[in-house]
C-alpha positions in Angstrom: 0.0 0.0 0.0 1.5 3.3 -1.1 1.7 6.3 1.2 -1.0 8.9 0.6 -0.5 12.6 -0.1 -3.0 14.3 2.1 -4.5 17.8 2.3 -5.5 19.2 5.6 -9.1 20.4 5.7 -9.7 23.9 7.0 -10.0 23.9 10.8 -13.2 25.9 10.6 -14.7 23.3 8.3 -13.7 20.4 10.7 -15.0 22.4 13.7 -18.3 23.0 12.0 -18.6 19.4 10.8 -18.0 18.2 14.4 -20.6 20.6 15.9 -23.2 19.4 13.2 -22.6 15.9 14.2 -23.1 16.4 17.9 -26.2 14.7 19.1 -26.1 12.2 16.3 -25.7 8.5 17.0 -22.3 6.9 16.6 -23.7 5.0 13.6 -24.6 8.2 11.9 -21.2 9.6 12.5 -19.7 6.4 11.1 -22.0 6.4 8.2 -20.8 10.0 7.3 -17.1 8.9 7.8 -17.3 6.0 5.7 -19.3 7.7 3.0 -16.7 10.5 2.8 -13.5 8.4 3.1 -13.9 4.7 2.3 -11.7 3.0 1.5 -9.2 5.4 2.8 -10.4 5.0 6.5 -9.5 2.4 9.1 -10.5 1.6 12.6 -7.7 1.5 15.2 -8.6 -1.6 17.3 -7.1 -2.7 20.5 -9.9 -5.1 21.0 -11.2 -3.2 24.0 -14.9 -2.6 24.5 -15.1 0.6 22.6 -13.3 -0.7 19.5 -15.2 -3.9 19.3 -18.4 -1.8 19.5 -17.2 0.5 16.7 -16.3 -2.4 14.6 -19.7 -4.0 15.0 -21.3 -0.6 13.9 -18.8 -0.1 11.0 -19.6 -3.6 9.7 -23.3 -2.9 9.6 -22.7 0.3 7.7 -20.0 -1.2 5.4 -19.0 -4.9 5.6 -16.0 -4.1 3.5 -14.6 -1.7 6.0 -11.2 -2.4 7.6 -9.4 -2.3 11.0 -5.9 -2.8 12.2 -4.3 -3.7 15.6 -0.9 -3.2 17.0 0.6 -6.5 18.0 3.3 -5.3 20.4 4.4 -9.0 21.0 3.2 -8.5 24.6 -0.6 -8.8 24.1 -2.7 -11.1 26.5 -3.8 -14.4 25.2 -7.3 -13.2 25.9 -6.8 -10.3 23.6 -5.7 -12.7 20.7 -8.9 -14.7 21.5 -11.0 -11.7 20.9 -9.4 -11.3 17.5 -10.2 -14.9 16.6 -13.8 -14.6 17.7 -14.2 -11.4 15.7 -12.8 -13.1 12.6 -15.3 -15.9 13.1 -18.4 -13.7 13.7 -17.7 -11.2 10.9 -16.0 -13.5 8.4 -13.1 -11.0 8.2 -10.8 -11.3 5.3 -6.9 -11.0 5.9 -7.0 -7.6 4.2 -9.7 -6.3 6.5 -8.0 -7.1 9.8 -4.5 -5.9 9.5 -1.7 -6.9 11.9 0.9 -4.2 12.5 4.2 -5.1 14.2 7.1 -3.2 15.6 10.3 -3.2 13.8 12.2 -4.8 16.6 11.4 -8.3 18.1 11.3 -8.4 22.0 14.7 -10.1 21.8 16.1 -7.5 19.5 14.7 -4.7 21.8 16.4 -6.3 24.8 19.7 -6.8 23.0 19.7 -3.1 22.0 18.1 -1.4 24.9 18.4 -3.9 27.8 15.9 -6.2 29.6 12.6 -4.8 31.0 12.6 -1.5 29.0 9.0 -1.1 29.9 9.9 -0.7 33.6 12.8 1.6 33.1 11.7 3.8 30.1 8.0 3.0 29.5 7.5 5.9 27.1 10.4 4.7 24.9 9.0 1.2 25.0 5.6 2.5 23.9 7.1 4.6 21.2 8.8 1.7 19.6 6.2 -0.9 20.0 3.1 1.3 19.4 3.7 4.8 18.3 6.1 4.0 15.4 4.1 1.2 14.1 0.9 3.3 14.2 2.6 6.2 12.3 3.7 3.7 9.7 0.1 2.2 9.0 -1.7 5.6 9.3 0.4 6.9 6.4 -1.7 4.7 4.1 -5.1 6.3 5.0 -6.8 9.7 4.9 -8.8 9.2 8.1 -9.0 6.9 11.2 -11.6 5.9 13.7 -10.9 5.6 17.4 -12.8 4.6 20.5 -11.8 7.7 22.6 -14.5 8.7 25.0 -14.7 12.0 26.9 -15.2 10.6 30.3 -12.3 8.1 30.0 -9.6 10.6 31.4 -9.2 14.3 32.0 -7.0 14.4 29.0 -9.9 13.4 26.8 -12.5 15.7 28.2 -12.5 18.0 25.1 -12.5 15.2 22.6 -14.5 16.2 19.4 -16.4 13.9 17.2 -14.2 14.8 14.3 -11.0 16.6 14.3 -7.6 16.9 12.6 -4.9 14.8 14.0 -1.8 17.0 13.9 0.4 14.2 15.2 -0.4 11.8 12.5 -1.7 14.3 9.9 -5.0 12.9 9.0 -8.7 13.3 10.0 -9.6 11.6 13.2 -13.2 10.4 14.0 -14.3 9.7 17.6 -17.9 8.4 17.3 -18.2 7.3 20.9 -16.9 10.6 22.4 -20.2 11.4 24.1 -20.9 7.8 25.3 -20.5 6.5 28.8 -19.0 3.2 29.8 -22.6 2.0 30.5 -23.5 2.9 27.0 -20.7 0.8 25.5 -21.5 -2.3 27.6 -25.2 -2.1 26.9 -24.4 -2.2 23.2 -22.0 -5.2 23.7 -24.7 -7.2 25.5 -27.5 -6.2 23.2 -25.7 -7.0 20.0 -23.6 -10.1 21.4 -20.3 -8.4 20.4 -17.2 -10.4 21.2 -15.2 -8.9 24.1 -12.1 -9.6 26.2 -13.0 -11.8 29.0 -10.4 -10.1 31.2 -13.0 -7.2 31.5 -15.1 -9.6 33.7 -12.1 -10.0 36.0 -11.3 -6.4 37.0 -9.4 -5.4 34.0 -11.3 -2.4 32.7 -8.3 -1.1 30.5 -6.1 -3.6 28.8 -2.8 -3.1 27.1 0.4 -5.1 27.2 0.9 -7.8 29.8 3.9 -6.1 31.4 2.0 -2.9 32.0 -1.5 -3.9 32.9 -2.8 -5.1 36.3 -6.2 -5.7 37.8 -8.1 -2.7 39.2 -9.8 -2.7 42.7 -13.5 -1.7 42.9 -13.8 2.0 43.1 -10.4 2.9 41.6 -9.9 4.8 38.4 -10.6 2.4 35.4 -7.1 3.4 33.9 -5.2 3.0 37.2 -4.3 -0.5 36.1 -2.1 0.8 33.3 1.6 1.6 33.9 1.1 1.2 37.8 3.6 2.9 39.9 4.4 5.4 37.1 3.2 8.8 36.2 2.5 7.7 32.7 -1.2 7.8 31.7 -1.2 7.5 27.9 0.7 5.3 25.5 1.3 8.1 23.0 -1.3 7.2 20.4 -3.6 10.1 21.3 -2.4 13.6 22.0 
């Protein structure tokens, strides 16, 4: 797939579009996004609850839509299980569910940077295993879809339904921005969407095995990520 030459829309145009889409359903936002950008649009899927919901919606709008996931080499077995169940449920073709890998294997990373880099330099580890691969895959698209919600973290409070992603230089759609966690899970149950069974075991937010732990009742849902560190984001979203 060749890298695209993309033109940034006027900021006023994107702001007006985002305001116009406020109050519409995620399905309506996705229908607009797919109508305008398909096939040069893709869902970034971590197999979290928001992402599997978005894929179910996208599939209903356009069964030929595509998604990708970042295989950091440190994903939980249960995360891979969700992938397999989604392939079976939606009959996903290989070119629809795209695997994106880091340049370095875990062994090569350890040889070059030392063991347990995620403990010593978690930002550097995330950059090599997530941000760089993401940058590489997004160069092939004009727009991407994410599962960001405004109530997930203080850093996401002002998330718009559609915006220009200056970090990766393409249009970014956040159809679930106004949804709550309850909205997401109600959809999963109502539509029998495959999800990670670790969510039933006090893992509300799931990343790599080395940097994800269970969360106690009443704790912040994202407190199980990068515990004992000031890190709160992996760098995929500004």
